[in-house]
C-alpha positions as CSV (number, residue, x, y, z in Angstrom):
1,M,28.7,2.1,-66.4
2,A,28.6,5.3,-63.9
3,K,28.7,4.1,-60.6
4,N,25.5,5.1,-57.9
5,K,25.5,7.8,-55.7
6,S,25.2,7.4,-51.7
7,I,22.8,8.5,-50.5
8,S,25.8,11.4,-48.6
9,E,26.2,12.3,-52.3
10,I,22.7,12.9,-53.1
11,I,22.3,15.2,-50.3
12,C,25.4,17.0,-51.1
13,D,24.2,17.9,-54.6
14,Y,21.0,19.0,-53.6
15,I,23.1,21.7,-51.0
16,K,24.9,22.5,-54.0
17,K,21.5,23.3,-56.0
18,Q,20.5,25.4,-53.3
19,K,23.5,27.7,-53.4
20,L,24.9,26.2,-49.9
21,S,28.5,24.6,-49.5
22,P,28.6,20.9,-48.5
23,I,31.6,20.8,-46.2
24,P,32.6,17.3,-44.9
25,V,33.1,16.7,-41.1
26,Q,33.4,13.9,-38.6
27,T,32.3,14.6,-35.4
28,L,35.2,13.9,-32.8
29,N,33.3,15.2,-29.5
30,E,29.4,14.9,-29.3
31,E,28.7,16.7,-25.7
32,A,31.2,19.6,-27.4
33,A,28.8,21.6,-28.3
34,S,24.8,22.9,-27.8
35,T,22.8,20.4,-30.4
36,R,19.2,21.2,-31.6
37,Y,17.6,18.3,-33.6
38,F,15.8,19.2,-36.4
39,G,12.5,17.8,-36.6
40,G,11.6,18.2,-40.5
41,D,13.0,16.4,-43.7
42,L,16.2,17.4,-46.2
43,K,13.8,20.4,-48.2
44,E,12.7,21.9,-44.8
45,F,16.2,21.6,-43.1
46,I,17.9,23.7,-46.3
47,A,15.3,26.4,-45.7
48,A,15.6,26.5,-41.9
49,A,19.6,27.1,-42.2
50,K,19.2,29.9,-45.4
51,T,17.0,31.6,-42.8
52,L,19.7,31.3,-39.8
53,G,21.7,32.9,-42.8
54,A,24.0,29.6,-42.9
55,K,27.0,29.9,-45.8
56,G,27.4,26.4,-46.0
57,I,26.3,22.8,-44.0
58,F,28.8,20.3,-42.3
59,V,27.8,17.0,-44.0
60,E,29.3,14.0,-42.1
61,E,28.5,10.4,-43.6
62,L,27.1,7.9,-41.9
63,Y,27.4,3.9,-42.2
64,L,26.2,0.8,-41.2
65,E,28.2,-0.8,-38.2
66,D,27.8,-4.3,-38.0
67,D,27.2,-3.7,-34.3
68,E,23.6,-2.8,-35.2
69,F,22.8,-6.6,-35.6
70,Y,23.0,-7.0,-32.1
71,Y,20.8,-5.7,-29.2
72,D,21.6,-3.1,-27.1
73,S,19.8,-2.0,-23.9
74,G,21.0,1.4,-23.4
75,M,22.1,0.2,-20.1
76,D,26.2,0.2,-19.5
77,D,27.6,-2.1,-17.1
78,E,27.4,0.5,-14.0
79,E,23.8,1.5,-14.9
80,Y,23.4,-2.6,-14.5
81,M,25.1,-3.3,-11.2
82,A,22.9,0.1,-10.0
83,L,19.8,-1.4,-10.4
84,Y,20.2,-4.8,-9.9
85,G,23.1,-5.3,-8.1
86,N,24.2,-6.7,-4.1
87,D,26.9,-6.0,-3.1
88,D,25.8,-4.1,-0.2
89,C,23.2,-6.9,0.9
90,C,23.7,-7.8,4.3
91,C,21.1,-10.3,4.0
92,D,23.1,-12.9,2.3
93,G,21.0,-12.1,-1.6
94,K,17.4,-12.7,1.1
95,C,17.2,-9.1,1.5
96,K,15.0,-9.1,4.1
97,C,16.9,-5.4,5.6
98,G,14.6,-3.8,2.6
99,K,17.9,-1.7,2.6
100,C,18.8,-3.3,-0.7
101,E,15.3,-3.5,-2.6
102,G,15.3,-0.6,-4.5
103,K,18.5,-1.9,-6.6
104,K,16.8,-5.2,-6.9
105,G,14.5,-3.8,-9.2
106,K,12.6,-6.5,-10.8
107,K,14.8,-8.8,-9.8
108,A,13.2,-8.4,-6.4
109,K,10.4,-11.4,-7.3
110,D,11.9,-14.5,-5.7
111,D,13.4,-17.4,-7.7
112,D,12.1,-21.0,-7.0
113,D,15.2,-23.0,-8.2
114,S,12.7,-26.3,-8.4
115,D,10.9,-24.0,-11.4
116,V,12.3,-25.8,-14.9
117,D,11.7,-21.5,-15.9
118,G,12.6,-20.1,-12.7
119,V,15.5,-17.6,-14.2
120,W,13.8,-14.6,-15.2
121,F,15.7,-12.0,-17.9
122,E,15.5,-8.6,-18.4
123,P,15.2,-6.9,-21.9
124,E,19.5,-5.3,-20.2
125,D,20.2,-8.7,-19.5
126,L,20.3,-9.5,-23.3
127,D,22.4,-7.3,-24.5
128,G,24.7,-8.3,-27.1
129,L,22.0,-11.4,-28.7
130,D,22.2,-11.7,-32.5
131,L,18.9,-9.5,-33.8
132,T,18.6,-12.0,-36.5
133,L,17.8,-14.7,-34.9
134,L,14.5,-12.9,-34.1
135,K,14.4,-11.4,-37.3
136,P,15.7,-13.3,-40.1
137,Q,15.3,-10.8,-42.7
138,M,18.1,-8.6,-41.4
139,A,20.8,-11.2,-42.3
140,K,20.1,-9.7,-46.2
141,Y,21.6,-6.4,-44.9
142,I,25.0,-7.7,-43.8
143,D,26.2,-7.5,-46.9
144,R,25.8,-3.7,-46.5
145,I,28.2,-3.4,-43.7
146,G,30.3,-0.4,-44.1
147,E,28.4,1.4,-46.4
148,C,26.8,4.5,-46.5
149,C,23.4,4.2,-44.8
150,G,23.0,8.4,-44.3
151,A,24.4,11.6,-43.5
152,R,24.4,13.8,-40.5
153,L,23.8,17.3,-41.8
154,T,25.0,20.8,-38.9
155,V,24.8,24.3,-39.4
156,P,27.6,25.1,-37.7
157,G,27.3,27.7,-34.5
158,V,27.4,28.0,-30.9
159,D,24.2,26.5,-30.7
160,R,24.1,23.9,-33.2
161,L,21.1,22.9,-35.7
162,E,21.7,19.4,-36.8
163,V,19.5,16.7,-38.9
164,E,20.0,12.9,-39.7
165,I,18.7,11.8,-43.3
166,F,19.0,8.2,-44.1
167,A,18.7,5.7,-47.4
168,D,15.3,4.0,-47.5
169,W,17.1,0.7,-47.7
170,Y,18.3,2.0,-43.6
171,D,15.5,3.2,-43.2
172,K,13.8,-0.4,-43.4
173,F,16.3,-1.8,-41.7
174,A,16.1,0.3,-39.1
175,E,12.2,-0.8,-38.6
176,L,13.8,-4.3,-38.2
177,V,16.0,-3.5,-35.4
178,D,12.9,-1.7,-33.9
179,E,10.7,-4.8,-34.2
180,A,13.1,-7.4,-33.2
181,S,14.3,-5.0,-29.8
182,E,10.7,-4.6,-29.1
183,I,10.1,-8.2,-29.0
184,I,12.4,-8.5,-26.4
185,E,11.8,-5.7,-24.2
186,E,8.4,-6.6,-23.9
187,D,9.2,-10.7,-22.9
188,P,12.6,-11.1,-22.2
189,N,12.1,-15.0,-21.5
190,G,9.5,-15.6,-24.2
191,A,12.1,-13.8,-27.1
192,L,14.9,-16.5,-25.9
193,E,11.9,-19.4,-26.1
194,A,11.3,-18.6,-29.7
195,I,14.9,-18.5,-30.7
196,E,15.3,-22.1,-28.5
197,A,12.2,-23.3,-30.4
198,M,13.5,-22.4,-33.8
199,F,17.0,-24.3,-32.8
200,K,14.9,-27.3,-32.4
201,A,13.2,-26.9,-35.8
202,D,16.6,-26.9,-37.4
203,G,17.9,-30.2,-35.5
204,S,20.7,-27.8,-34.0
205,T,21.7,-29.4,-30.7
206,S,23.3,-25.9,-29.1
207,S,20.5,-23.3,-27.1
208,P,20.7,-20.0,-26.6
209,T,18.8,-19.9,-23.4
210,K,21.4,-21.7,-21.9
211,A,22.7,-19.3,-19.4
212,D,23.3,-18.2,-15.8
213,K,21.6,-15.7,-13.9
214,S,24.4,-14.3,-12.7
215,V,25.8,-13.8,-15.8
216,K,24.5,-10.7,-17.9
217,K,25.7,-10.3,-21.3
218,I,24.8,-13.8,-23.0
219,A,26.1,-13.2,-26.3
220,A,29.6,-13.4,-27.7
221,H,29.4,-10.2,-29.6
222,P,28.2,-7.5,-26.9
223,P,27.0,-3.7,-28.4
224,K,30.0,-1.1,-28.8
225,G,28.0,1.4,-27.3
226,G,25.2,3.0,-25.8
227,K,22.8,4.1,-28.4
228,K,20.0,1.7,-29.4
229,A,20.8,2.6,-33.2
230,A,23.8,3.6,-35.0
231,K,22.0,6.4,-36.1
232,S,24.2,8.7,-34.8
233,K,27.1,6.7,-34.8
234,S,29.6,7.8,-37.9
235,K,32.6,5.4,-39.1
236,K,36.0,6.2,-37.9
237,K,38.2,6.4,-40.1
């Protein structure tokens, strides 16, 4: 029985038919060269490559990674502390001086400890949250972790022309990631309440909302990178 070709192999076959050479590569430093991102499809990209006089095209395989199943706001720890940190506050956390108001952003709202719902979350507070809790359909893709899901094509040069092409199944997975992420970004507290309700319906005694306000990452599996999806990530070898 013939093995089904991956999306990368299909793309390479198409490049060969267009009288161009696919050249396998890996990205070591994404900031080392200027990149122009192409907005069209594979056929249009090949036409553009020929117009630019390319003799070959770099082909980098992309893989589904396990961290794509966890929410990533794109905010790193330094950005988080710059926005919400209060290390320089001279008012014992009450911020009456006005100097640290800007750092607190939305967190500047008064917290009423007597209110059972007094813990307010921002999307970045939920970095690392398992998205399958919000979109259970994502779980069917877990078995595909490590599988080739697409390819990054690059026309080499001082200014690189680049496009990323993905398999249909990965596009469907990415849509679920976006939908789950939107739920968090629109209403972080509502997302946690929905998850807690699901746990209660399943008879679970654990609660995903048991988080302290001083703890940023409430999940056990924080995302590895700062990008929202791993569409731009390649598998490390």
